[in-house]
C-alpha positions as CSV (number, residue, x, y, z in Angstrom):
1,T,69.7,-83.1,124.7
2,T,73.5,-82.7,124.4
3,M,74.0,-83.7,128.0
4,R,71.8,-86.7,127.6
5,L,73.7,-87.9,124.6
6,I,77.1,-87.3,126.1
7,L,76.3,-88.8,129.5
8,G,73.9,-91.5,128.4
9,C,71.0,-90.9,130.7
10,S,67.6,-91.3,129.0
11,P,64.4,-89.7,130.2
12,W,63.2,-93.1,131.5
13,R,66.4,-93.5,133.5
14,R,66.0,-90.0,134.8
15,H,62.5,-90.8,136.0
16,K,63.6,-94.0,137.7
17,L,66.4,-92.1,139.4
18,F,64.0,-89.5,140.7
19,S,61.7,-92.2,141.9
20,Y,64.6,-93.9,143.8
21,Q,65.7,-90.6,145.3
22,W,62.2,-89.9,146.5
23,K,61.6,-93.3,148.0
24,L,65.0,-93.4,149.7
25,A,64.3,-89.9,151.2
26,R,60.8,-90.8,152.4
27,H,62.2,-94.0,154.0
28,Q,65.0,-92.2,155.8
29,S,62.9,-89.2,156.8
30,T,61.2,-91.2,159.6
31,G,64.3,-92.6,161.1
32,S,67.1,-91.4,163.3
33,A,69.4,-90.8,160.4
34,C,67.8,-87.4,159.8
35,L,68.8,-86.0,163.2
36,R,71.5,-83.9,161.6
37,A,71.6,-83.8,157.8
38,Y,74.4,-81.3,157.2
39,R,76.6,-79.2,159.3
40,E,79.0,-76.5,158.0
41,D,81.6,-74.7,160.0
42,S,81.0,-76.8,163.0
43,P,81.8,-75.0,166.2
44,D,82.2,-78.2,168.2
45,N,85.2,-79.5,166.3
46,S,87.6,-76.8,165.5
47,D,89.9,-79.1,163.4
48,Y,87.4,-79.0,160.5
49,I,86.5,-76.2,158.2
50,Q,83.3,-78.1,157.3
51,E,81.4,-81.3,158.2
52,S,79.6,-82.4,155.1
53,V,77.1,-85.2,155.3
54,I,78.2,-86.2,151.8
55,P,81.7,-87.7,151.9
56,T,84.2,-85.7,149.9
57,F,85.0,-88.3,147.3
58,H,81.5,-89.8,147.2
59,F,81.0,-89.2,143.5
60,E,84.3,-90.3,142.1
61,K,83.4,-93.8,141.2
62,S,80.3,-92.8,139.2
63,L,81.6,-89.7,137.4
64,P,81.0,-89.9,133.7
65,H,83.9,-90.7,131.4
66,L,85.4,-87.9,129.4
67,P,84.1,-88.4,125.9
68,L,86.2,-88.7,122.8
69,P,84.9,-86.5,120.0
70,K,84.3,-88.0,116.6
71,L,87.3,-87.6,114.3
72,E,85.3,-85.8,111.7
73,N,83.9,-83.3,114.3
74,S,87.4,-82.5,115.6
75,C,88.7,-82.0,112.0
76,G,85.8,-79.7,111.2
77,R,86.2,-77.7,114.4
78,Y,89.9,-77.3,113.8
79,L,89.3,-76.0,110.3
80,S,86.6,-73.6,111.5
81,A,89.0,-72.2,114.2
82,L,91.8,-71.8,111.7
83,K,89.8,-69.7,109.3
84,P,90.2,-66.3,110.9
85,V,93.9,-66.9,111.7
86,V,95.3,-67.7,108.2
87,N,94.7,-66.4,104.7
88,S,92.4,-68.3,102.3
89,E,95.3,-69.8,100.3
90,Q,96.8,-71.4,103.4
91,W,93.4,-72.5,104.7
92,N,92.6,-74.3,101.4
93,A,95.9,-76.1,101.5
94,T,95.4,-77.1,105.1
95,Q,91.8,-78.3,104.3
96,K,93.2,-80.8,101.9
97,I,95.7,-82.1,104.4
98,V,93.1,-82.4,107.1
99,E,90.6,-84.2,104.9
100,S,93.4,-86.6,103.8
101,F,94.3,-87.3,107.4
102,R,90.6,-87.7,108.4
103,D,89.9,-90.3,105.7
104,G,93.2,-92.1,105.9
105,P,95.8,-92.5,108.7
106,G,93.8,-90.4,111.1
107,R,91.0,-93.0,111.1
108,K,93.4,-95.7,112.2
109,L,95.0,-93.5,114.9
110,H,91.5,-92.5,116.2
111,E,90.4,-96.2,116.4
112,Q,93.6,-97.0,118.3
113,L,92.9,-94.1,120.7
114,V,89.3,-95.3,121.2
115,A,90.5,-98.8,122.0
116,R,93.0,-97.5,124.5
117,D,90.3,-95.2,126.1
118,K,87.9,-98.2,126.4
119,A,90.6,-100.2,128.1
120,N,91.2,-97.5,130.7
121,K,87.8,-96.5,132.0
122,H,89.3,-95.6,135.4
123,T,90.8,-92.4,133.9
124,S,90.5,-90.1,130.9
125,Y,92.2,-90.3,127.6
126,I,93.9,-86.9,128.2
127,S,95.1,-87.3,131.9
128,G,98.3,-89.3,131.4
129,I,99.6,-87.4,128.4
130,W,98.7,-84.1,130.1
131,F,100.9,-85.1,133.1
132,D,103.6,-86.1,130.6
133,M,103.4,-82.7,128.9
134,Y,103.9,-80.8,132.1
135,L,106.3,-83.1,133.8
136,G,108.3,-83.7,130.7
137,S,108.8,-80.0,129.9
138,R,112.4,-78.8,130.6
139,L,111.4,-75.2,130.7
140,P,111.9,-73.3,134.0
141,L,108.7,-73.2,136.2
142,V,109.0,-69.4,136.8
143,L,106.9,-67.5,134.3
144,N,106.4,-70.5,132.1
145,Y,104.0,-72.5,134.3
146,N,103.4,-71.0,137.8
147,P,100.6,-68.5,138.0
148,F,99.3,-66.6,141.0
149,M,95.9,-65.6,142.4
150,M,95.6,-62.9,145.0
151,F,93.2,-63.1,148.0
152,S,90.8,-60.2,148.6
153,D,91.5,-57.9,151.4
154,P,91.1,-59.2,155.0
155,K,89.3,-57.8,157.9
156,P,91.1,-54.6,159.2
157,I,92.1,-56.4,162.4
158,H,94.0,-58.9,160.3
159,N,95.7,-56.4,158.0
160,N,99.1,-57.3,159.4
161,Q,101.6,-59.7,157.9
162,I,102.0,-62.1,160.9
163,V,98.4,-61.9,162.0
164,R,97.0,-62.6,158.6
165,S,99.6,-65.4,158.0
166,A,98.6,-67.1,161.2
167,V,94.9,-66.9,160.4
168,L,95.4,-68.2,156.8
169,V,97.6,-71.0,158.0
170,R,95.1,-72.1,160.5
171,S,92.2,-72.1,158.0
172,A,94.3,-74.0,155.4
173,L,95.1,-76.7,158.0
174,R,91.4,-77.0,158.8
175,M,90.7,-77.6,155.2
176,K,93.4,-80.2,155.0
177,K,91.9,-82.0,158.0
178,S,88.4,-81.8,156.4
179,L,89.7,-83.3,153.2
180,E,91.5,-86.1,155.0
181,A,88.3,-87.0,157.0
182,Q,86.2,-86.7,153.9
183,V,84.0,-84.1,155.5
184,L,84.8,-81.4,153.0
185,E,81.8,-80.6,150.8
186,P,82.2,-82.2,147.4
187,D,82.6,-79.9,144.4
188,I,79.1,-79.8,142.9
189,Y,77.8,-77.4,140.3
190,Y,74.1,-76.7,140.9
191,L,72.4,-75.8,137.7
192,K,69.4,-74.7,139.8
193,P,70.9,-73.0,142.9
194,E,67.7,-73.4,144.8
195,N,68.3,-77.2,144.8
196,E,71.3,-76.8,147.1
197,T,69.5,-77.9,150.2
198,P,70.3,-80.1,153.2
199,Y,67.6,-82.4,152.1
200,L,69.1,-83.1,148.7
201,K,72.6,-83.5,150.2
202,R,71.2,-86.1,152.7
203,V,69.6,-88.0,149.8
204,L,72.8,-88.0,147.8
205,S,74.9,-89.1,150.8
206,M,72.8,-92.3,151.1
207,A,73.1,-93.3,147.5
208,P,75.6,-96.0,146.6
209,E,78.8,-94.5,145.3
210,S,78.3,-96.4,142.0
211,M,75.2,-94.3,141.2
212,A,75.6,-91.2,143.3
213,W,76.5,-89.0,140.3
214,Y,73.3,-90.1,138.5
215,L,71.1,-89.0,141.4
216,G,72.8,-85.6,141.4
217,Y,72.3,-85.3,137.7
218,A,68.6,-86.1,138.0
219,A,68.3,-83.1,140.4
220,S,70.4,-80.8,138.2
221,A,73.3,-81.0,140.5
222,F,76.5,-82.0,138.7
223,P,79.4,-83.3,140.9
224,L,82.9,-82.4,139.6
225,D,86.1,-84.5,139.6
226,M,88.1,-84.1,142.8
227,S,91.1,-86.4,142.0
228,Q,93.5,-83.4,141.9
229,Y,92.9,-82.7,145.6
230,S,95.2,-85.6,146.4
231,H,98.2,-83.4,145.4
232,L,97.0,-80.2,147.1
233,F,98.8,-80.7,150.4
234,C,102.2,-82.2,151.4
235,S,103.1,-82.3,147.7
236,A,106.0,-81.2,145.5
237,R,107.3,-81.6,142.0
238,I,110.8,-83.2,142.2
239,P,113.2,-82.4,139.2
240,R,114.4,-85.5,137.4
241,P,116.3,-85.9,134.2
242,I,113.8,-86.1,131.2
243,R,110.6,-86.2,133.3
244,D,109.9,-84.8,136.8
245,E,108.1,-86.7,139.6
246,L,105.2,-85.7,141.8
247,V,105.6,-86.8,145.4
248,V,103.2,-86.7,148.3
249,D,103.9,-87.3,152.0
250,D,100.6,-87.7,153.8
251,K,102.2,-88.1,157.1
252,A,103.8,-84.7,157.2
253,R,102.7,-82.5,160.2
254,H,104.8,-79.4,159.6
255,I,104.8,-76.3,157.4
256,A,107.8,-74.6,155.9
257,V,108.3,-70.9,156.0
258,L,110.6,-68.9,153.7
259,R,111.7,-65.5,154.8
260,N,114.6,-63.5,153.3
261,G,115.8,-66.6,151.6
262,H,116.0,-68.6,154.9
263,F,113.9,-71.7,155.6
264,Y,112.1,-72.5,158.9
265,V,109.9,-75.4,159.8
266,F,107.6,-76.2,162.8
267,D,104.8,-78.6,163.5
268,V,101.2,-77.5,163.1
269,I,99.5,-80.8,163.6
270,N,100.2,-82.8,166.8
271,S,100.6,-86.5,167.3
272,G,96.9,-86.8,168.0
273,G,96.1,-85.3,164.6
274,H,94.8,-82.0,166.0
275,V,95.5,-78.6,164.4
276,A,97.5,-75.9,166.2
277,S,95.5,-72.9,167.4
278,T,95.9,-69.6,165.7
279,A,97.7,-68.3,168.8
280,E,100.2,-71.1,168.6
281,I,100.9,-70.4,164.9
282,Y,101.1,-66.7,165.5
283,H,103.7,-67.3,168.3
284,Q,105.8,-69.4,166.0
285,L,105.6,-66.9,163.1
286,K,106.4,-64.1,165.4
287,E,109.6,-65.9,166.4
288,I,110.6,-66.3,162.7
289,A,109.9,-62.6,162.0
290,S,112.1,-61.7,164.9
291,D,115.1,-63.4,163.3
292,R,117.5,-60.5,162.4
293,S,119.6,-62.5,160.0
294,P,120.4,-60.6,156.8
295,P,118.9,-61.8,153.5
296,A,120.6,-65.0,152.4
297,D,123.7,-64.3,150.3
298,L,123.3,-67.7,148.7
299,P,119.5,-68.3,148.4
300,V,119.1,-72.0,147.6
301,A,115.4,-71.5,146.6
302,V,116.5,-69.7,143.4
303,L,117.6,-73.1,142.1
304,T,114.0,-74.1,141.6
305,S,113.7,-71.4,138.9
306,D,116.4,-73.0,136.7
307,E,115.8,-75.3,133.7
308,R,114.5,-78.6,134.9
309,D,117.4,-80.8,133.7
310,T,119.9,-78.4,135.2
311,W,118.0,-78.3,138.5
312,A,117.7,-82.1,138.5
313,L,121.5,-82.5,138.3
314,V,122.2,-79.8,140.8
315,R,119.7,-81.2,143.2
316,E,121.3,-84.6,143.1
317,E,124.6,-83.0,144.2
318,L,122.8,-80.9,146.8
319,A,121.1,-83.9,148.2
320,V,124.4,-85.6,149.1
321,K,124.7,-83.5,152.2
322,N,121.2,-82.0,152.4
323,S,118.7,-84.8,151.8
324,D,116.9,-84.3,155.1
325,V,116.6,-80.6,154.6
326,L,115.2,-81.1,151.1
327,K,112.7,-83.6,152.4
328,L,111.4,-81.3,155.1
329,I,110.7,-78.6,152.4
330,D,109.2,-81.0,149.9
331,S,107.0,-82.8,152.4
332,S,105.7,-79.8,154.2
333,V,101.9,-79.3,154.3
334,F,102.5,-76.2,152.3
335,L,105.0,-73.3,152.0
336,L,104.4,-69.9,153.6
337,C,106.5,-67.1,152.0
338,L,106.9,-64.0,154.2
339,D,107.9,-61.2,151.9
340,D,109.6,-58.1,153.0
341,E,108.3,-56.2,150.0
342,D,105.3,-53.9,150.1
343,P,104.6,-53.0,146.4
344,S,102.9,-49.7,145.9
345,T,101.3,-50.3,142.5
346,P,99.2,-53.1,141.0
347,E,101.9,-53.8,138.4
348,A,104.7,-54.1,141.0
349,L,102.4,-56.3,143.1
350,A,101.8,-58.6,140.1
351,H,105.5,-58.9,139.5
352,S,106.1,-59.7,143.2
353,L,103.5,-62.4,143.4
354,L,104.3,-63.9,140.0
355,H,108.0,-64.4,140.5
356,G,109.3,-62.3,143.5
357,T,113.1,-61.9,144.0
358,G,113.9,-65.5,143.3
359,A,115.2,-65.9,146.9
360,N,111.8,-66.3,148.5
361,R,110.0,-68.9,146.3
362,W,110.3,-72.6,146.3
363,L,108.6,-73.1,142.9
364,D,108.4,-76.9,143.2
365,K,105.8,-76.9,146.0
366,S,102.3,-77.7,144.9
367,F,101.3,-74.2,146.2
368,S,102.8,-71.5,148.3
369,V,100.9,-68.9,150.4
370,I,102.6,-65.5,150.0
371,V,102.0,-62.7,152.5
372,D,103.7,-59.4,151.9
373,K,104.7,-56.7,154.4
374,G,101.4,-55.0,154.1
375,G,99.4,-58.1,154.8
376,R,98.2,-58.8,151.3
377,A,98.1,-62.5,150.5
378,A,98.2,-64.7,147.4
379,V,98.7,-68.2,146.2
380,N,101.4,-69.1,143.7
381,F,101.0,-72.7,142.5
382,E,102.8,-75.3,140.4
383,H,100.6,-76.3,137.5
384,S,101.4,-80.0,136.6
385,W,99.4,-81.6,139.4
386,G,96.2,-79.6,139.0
387,D,94.2,-76.8,137.5
388,G,92.5,-73.6,138.7
389,V,89.3,-75.3,139.9
390,C,91.1,-77.0,142.8
391,V,93.1,-73.9,143.8
392,L,90.1,-71.7,143.6
393,R,88.2,-73.9,145.9
394,F,91.1,-73.9,148.3
395,M,91.2,-70.1,148.3
396,N,87.5,-69.7,148.6
397,E,87.3,-72.0,151.7
398,V,90.4,-70.5,153.3
399,Y,89.3,-66.9,152.7
400,D,85.8,-67.5,154.1
401,D,87.1,-69.3,157.1
402,S,89.7,-66.7,157.8
403,M,87.1,-63.9,157.6
404,R,85.1,-65.7,160.4
405,S,88.2,-65.7,162.6
406,T,88.1,-63.2,165.5
407,F,91.7,-63.7,166.4
408,Q,93.7,-60.7,167.7
409,P,97.1,-60.9,169.3
410,E,95.8,-58.6,172.1
411,D,93.5,-61.4,173.2
412,I,96.3,-63.7,174.1
413,H,96.6,-63.4,177.9
414,D,98.1,-66.8,178.9
415,A,101.6,-68.0,177.9
416,V,101.4,-69.9,174.6
417,K,103.0,-73.3,174.6
418,P,103.6,-74.3,170.9
419,M,103.5,-77.9,169.6
420,S,107.2,-77.7,168.7
421,Q,110.1,-75.4,168.4
422,V,110.9,-73.5,165.3
423,T,113.8,-75.1,163.4
424,K,115.9,-73.0,161.1
425,L,117.1,-75.1,158.2
426,Q,120.8,-74.9,157.3
427,F,122.2,-76.0,153.9
428,S,125.7,-77.4,153.6
429,L,127.0,-76.0,150.3
430,D,130.1,-76.9,148.4
431,A,131.8,-75.0,145.6
432,N,129.6,-76.6,142.9
433,N,126.4,-75.8,144.8
434,I,127.5,-72.1,145.2
435,Q,128.3,-71.8,141.5
436,A,124.9,-73.3,140.6
437,I,123.0,-70.8,142.9
438,R,124.8,-67.8,141.4
439,S,124.2,-69.1,137.8
440,A,120.5,-69.7,138.5
441,D,120.1,-66.3,140.1
442,E,121.8,-64.6,137.2
443,K,119.4,-66.3,134.7
444,F,116.4,-65.6,136.9
445,Q,117.1,-61.9,137.2
446,K,117.6,-61.6,133.4
447,T,114.4,-63.5,132.7
448,V,112.1,-61.6,135.0
449,A,113.6,-58.3,134.0
450,S,112.3,-58.9,130.4
451,L,108.7,-59.2,131.5
452,S,106.4,-56.2,131.5
453,V,103.0,-56.2,133.3
454,E,100.2,-53.7,132.9
455,T,96.7,-53.5,134.4
456,M,93.4,-52.1,133.3
457,E,90.0,-51.3,134.9
458,H,87.0,-50.4,132.7
459,K,84.1,-48.9,134.6
460,R,81.6,-48.1,131.8
461,L,80.9,-51.8,131.1
462,G,80.3,-54.5,133.7
463,R,78.6,-57.9,133.9
464,D,75.2,-56.5,134.8
465,F,75.1,-54.0,132.0
466,I,76.3,-56.5,129.4
467,K,73.8,-59.2,130.5
468,S,71.0,-56.6,130.5
469,R,71.6,-56.2,126.8
470,G,71.3,-60.0,126.3
471,L,75.0,-60.5,125.6
472,G,77.7,-62.7,127.2
473,P,80.2,-60.9,129.5
474,D,83.0,-63.4,128.7
475,A,82.3,-63.1,125.0
476,I,82.5,-59.3,125.2
477,M,85.8,-59.4,127.1
478,Q,87.3,-61.9,124.7
479,L,86.1,-59.7,121.8
480,S,87.9,-56.7,123.2
481,F,91.2,-58.6,123.2
482,Q,90.7,-59.5,119.6
483,M,89.9,-55.9,118.7
484,A,92.9,-54.5,120.6
485,F,95.3,-57.0,119.0
486,Y,93.9,-56.5,115.4
487,D,94.1,-52.7,115.8
488,Q,97.7,-53.0,117.0
489,Y,99.0,-55.7,114.7
490,G,96.6,-56.1,111.8
491,F,95.7,-59.8,112.1
492,S,93.7,-62.2,114.2
493,P,96.0,-64.2,116.5
494,S,96.0,-67.8,117.7
495,T,94.1,-67.5,120.9
496,Y,93.6,-69.8,123.9
497,E,91.0,-69.6,126.7
498,S,91.1,-72.3,129.3
499,C,87.9,-74.2,130.0
500,S,87.6,-76.9,132.7
501,T,86.4,-80.4,131.9
502,A,86.2,-81.3,135.6
503,A,82.6,-82.5,135.0
504,F,84.3,-85.7,133.8
505,K,86.5,-88.3,135.6
506,H,90.1,-87.1,135.5
507,G,89.1,-84.2,133.2
508,R,91.6,-81.4,132.9
509,T,91.0,-78.5,130.5
510,E,89.9,-77.9,126.9
511,T,90.7,-74.9,124.7
512,V,88.1,-72.4,123.7
513,R,89.3,-70.9,120.4
514,T,87.9,-67.4,120.9
515,A,89.3,-65.9,117.6
516,T,86.3,-66.5,115.3
517,M,85.1,-65.1,112.0
518,E,82.6,-63.1,113.9
519,T,85.3,-61.5,116.2
520,A,87.5,-60.8,113.2
521,E,84.7,-59.0,111.4
522,F,83.9,-56.8,114.4
523,A,87.7,-56.1,115.0
524,K,88.1,-54.9,111.4
525,A,85.1,-52.6,111.8
526,F,86.7,-51.2,114.9
527,A,90.0,-50.7,113.2
528,N,88.3,-49.0,110.2
529,A,86.1,-46.8,112.4
530,K,88.9,-44.2,112.7
531,D,88.3,-43.3,109.0
532,N,84.7,-44.3,108.5
533,K,82.1,-44.1,111.3
534,P,80.2,-47.4,111.0
535,S,76.4,-47.8,111.4
536,K,75.5,-49.1,114.8
537,D,72.7,-51.5,113.8
538,P,74.9,-54.0,111.9
539,L,77.4,-53.9,114.7
540,Q,74.8,-54.5,117.3
541,K,73.6,-57.6,115.4
542,L,77.2,-58.7,115.0
543,L,77.7,-58.5,118.8
544,Y,74.9,-61.0,119.3
545,S,76.5,-63.3,116.7
546,V,79.8,-63.0,118.5
547,T,78.1,-64.0,121.8
548,A,76.3,-66.9,120.2
549,K,79.4,-68.3,118.6
550,H,81.4,-67.9,121.9
551,N,78.7,-69.6,123.9
552,K,78.6,-72.5,121.5
553,L,82.4,-73.0,121.6
554,T,82.4,-72.8,125.4
555,R,79.6,-75.3,125.8
556,E,81.4,-77.7,123.4
557,A,84.7,-77.4,125.3
558,A,83.0,-77.9,128.7
559,L,81.4,-81.1,127.4
560,G,84.7,-82.4,126.1
561,Q,83.8,-81.6,122.5
562,G,86.6,-79.3,121.6
563,F,89.3,-80.4,119.1
564,D,92.6,-79.4,120.8
565,R,92.9,-82.2,123.3
566,H,91.7,-84.8,120.8
567,L,94.3,-83.8,118.2
568,F,97.0,-83.5,120.8
569,A,96.2,-87.1,121.9
570,L,96.4,-88.3,118.3
571,L,99.7,-86.5,117.9
572,H,101.1,-88.1,121.1
573,L,99.9,-91.6,119.9
574,A,101.5,-91.1,116.5
575,A,104.8,-90.2,118.2
576,E,104.5,-93.4,120.3
577,N,104.0,-95.4,117.0
578,G,107.0,-93.7,115.4
579,E,104.7,-92.1,112.8
580,S,104.8,-88.7,111.2
581,H,101.7,-87.2,109.7
582,A,101.4,-84.1,107.4
583,V,98.5,-82.6,109.5
584,F,100.8,-82.2,112.5
585,E,103.8,-81.0,110.4
586,D,101.6,-78.5,108.5
587,K,102.5,-74.8,109.3
588,S,98.8,-74.2,110.1
589,Y,98.8,-76.7,113.0
590,K,102.1,-75.2,114.3
591,L,100.7,-71.7,114.0
592,M,97.5,-72.6,115.9
593,N,99.6,-74.1,118.7
594,H,101.9,-71.1,118.9
595,I,99.6,-69.2,121.2
596,I,99.8,-65.4,120.9
597,L,96.9,-64.6,123.2
598,S,96.8,-66.8,126.2
599,T,93.8,-65.9,128.3
600,S,92.1,-67.1,131.5
601,T,89.3,-65.7,133.5
602,L,88.9,-65.5,137.2
603,P,85.4,-66.1,138.7
604,Q,83.6,-63.1,140.2
605,N,83.5,-64.0,143.8
606,R,84.3,-62.6,147.2
607,S,87.7,-64.3,147.9
608,I,89.8,-63.5,144.7
609,Q,91.0,-60.0,143.9
610,F,93.1,-60.7,140.8
611,G,95.6,-63.0,139.2
612,A,98.2,-63.2,136.5
613,F,100.5,-65.4,134.5
614,A,103.2,-64.8,131.9
615,P,102.8,-65.3,128.1
616,V,103.3,-68.9,126.8
617,T,105.3,-67.7,123.8
618,P,108.1,-65.0,123.5
619,D,105.8,-63.0,121.1
620,G,102.6,-63.5,123.1
621,F,100.5,-61.9,125.7
622,G,99.4,-63.4,129.0
623,V,95.9,-62.1,129.8
624,G,94.2,-62.7,133.2
625,Y,90.9,-61.0,133.4
626,R,87.8,-60.7,135.6
627,V,84.2,-59.7,134.9
628,N,82.7,-57.8,137.9
629,P,79.1,-56.7,138.3
630,D,80.0,-53.0,137.6
631,H,83.4,-53.1,135.9
632,L,85.8,-55.2,133.9
633,G,89.5,-55.6,134.5
634,C,92.6,-57.4,133.2
635,V,96.3,-58.0,134.0
636,V,98.4,-58.3,130.8
637,S,102.0,-59.5,130.7
638,A,104.4,-59.4,127.7
639,Y,108.0,-59.8,126.7
640,P,109.9,-57.1,124.8
641,S,108.5,-58.1,121.3
642,R,105.0,-57.0,122.4
643,D,103.8,-53.8,124.0
644,A,101.6,-54.6,127.0
645,L,100.8,-51.0,127.8
646,R,99.6,-50.3,124.3
647,F,97.6,-53.5,124.4
648,V,95.7,-52.6,127.6
649,N,95.0,-49.2,126.3
650,G,93.6,-50.8,123.2
651,V,91.4,-53.1,125.3
652,E,90.0,-50.1,127.0
653,R,89.3,-48.3,123.7
654,S,87.7,-51.5,122.4
655,L,85.4,-51.7,125.4
656,D,84.5,-48.0,125.0
657,F,83.6,-48.7,121.4
658,I,81.4,-51.6,122.3
659,Y,79.7,-49.5,125.0
660,D,79.0,-46.8,122.4
661,V,77.6,-49.4,119.9
662,L,75.2,-50.6,122.6
663,N,74.1,-47.1,123.4
């Protein structure tokens, strides 16, 4: 019912769409068009990672519009989310402010936002201001914005830095070519996995673009927005005063490689548009690895870790003599970072992939593939252009394709003739540039030294056990964070869980406010259990209430019915109008947007091992977590004002407590 109301598709319309789908399929099934409905991983054209019968961007024109929630609903949800975070006196004061806003100036602002949204049906109400938020931020990218996700382990035959790099580069290029040719399978969420058939895909491919989404919806297949993919390759964020700029060079045919602070480039796509072979790429990377130059004394890459206004001014000076070099880096298909480090612990590995030494990351690139000395690989990505959905798809496709590769250097018998020679880039630096590099490096080292990272694996609880008890794994994981924090600090914190709204045109994310009255009650019971052993029956019932509330909030967020993006848009619009409203100046609103627990989950799949990011506030935690069939895990980061080790130990104790309650 909710989907029908949001997306405006009545039962009659659904019936008509099914009828159209069936007639179209019956008509085409007797013709020559059905000779090949769908091919994946085509062996007869090695430039493509897939050859989908549905064009990649087939659904973009018919994607539903991101809905604007009703003002009264957003105000009510805000007050509900606020309740566990503040005391009753503050909540009552905020309630009056919110109601005054809802019935007064907020109404006018909301109507203005609705009018603007109706006049811009080609995009979403949040897209433009979300870009402004990211690109207008003057904070350094390192730790503040760029996260990482690590690939799962490769085949044993590829467990070598240069071999794995060559295989991953080749797979990434095949994905790029598939995207350009629109033969990459569109992002589609199949509510009924059994519906994902060549037959349905052929039917969808023949539908007019203006109604293709509706046909998918009728078959419980929900296409997702893919507009972010236009910034995946050949893209960079260029520092500018006040607001940065995203640039894309679709004509680029080279990749950039960063090793020991030195840059190299070589072509990986020839003039005919064909991708280099794995052997050719391996040959070029082997040449780079053989460079015996010592680590760069003045690593220009560390400049990308500085404050954005500072870096913008320095880059203008640097570009006077180095514009061609900068363009080669920015326009490269992507950046490959060959690290000399081989971290021995998960915590050291997380530090390396999140920020590295500063010399071996160009943080402005849309994404960088990092491969360390031991052959472990990850993706570190700049966040303004896109969200995790796009990067996860990239990693899934590249990992799967690389696992199918049978390449081994021993199989190369003939001399390899590469597409182009490797070019080592040289910067011409003046005294101001040198001083800027040293200053940026000093700030970088000080910043990353203040970050602590801890990891945790809990093996008593897992997805399968939790679901067997009729509970939600994500809800239980989020509950454990609330329990650990309350036990450690004695209050429920402002908490953020990211939820994608890619089901809508130009959707980005919405916030799930996972600190609820239900989690607060359970957290208090856990904290008090040291003195008074609680009865299990009420706690078991409360676990089901926690899950129900969490699922409700997640469903609302995914359907564009959260409150955070709506209120943020109203705040942005008020600023445009030169207005100031008490609801946004209220300490409760500021408290809710001072995120103490910033959390994000990784999907349980074959290609991703783990990921992490830094806290978004100096007194916060960054919590990346994953729910596996037989265990739960998280990576927690913190600055000196918080104790990450004590927190992860608290999470483990919390999960033990939940396990005991369920048994």
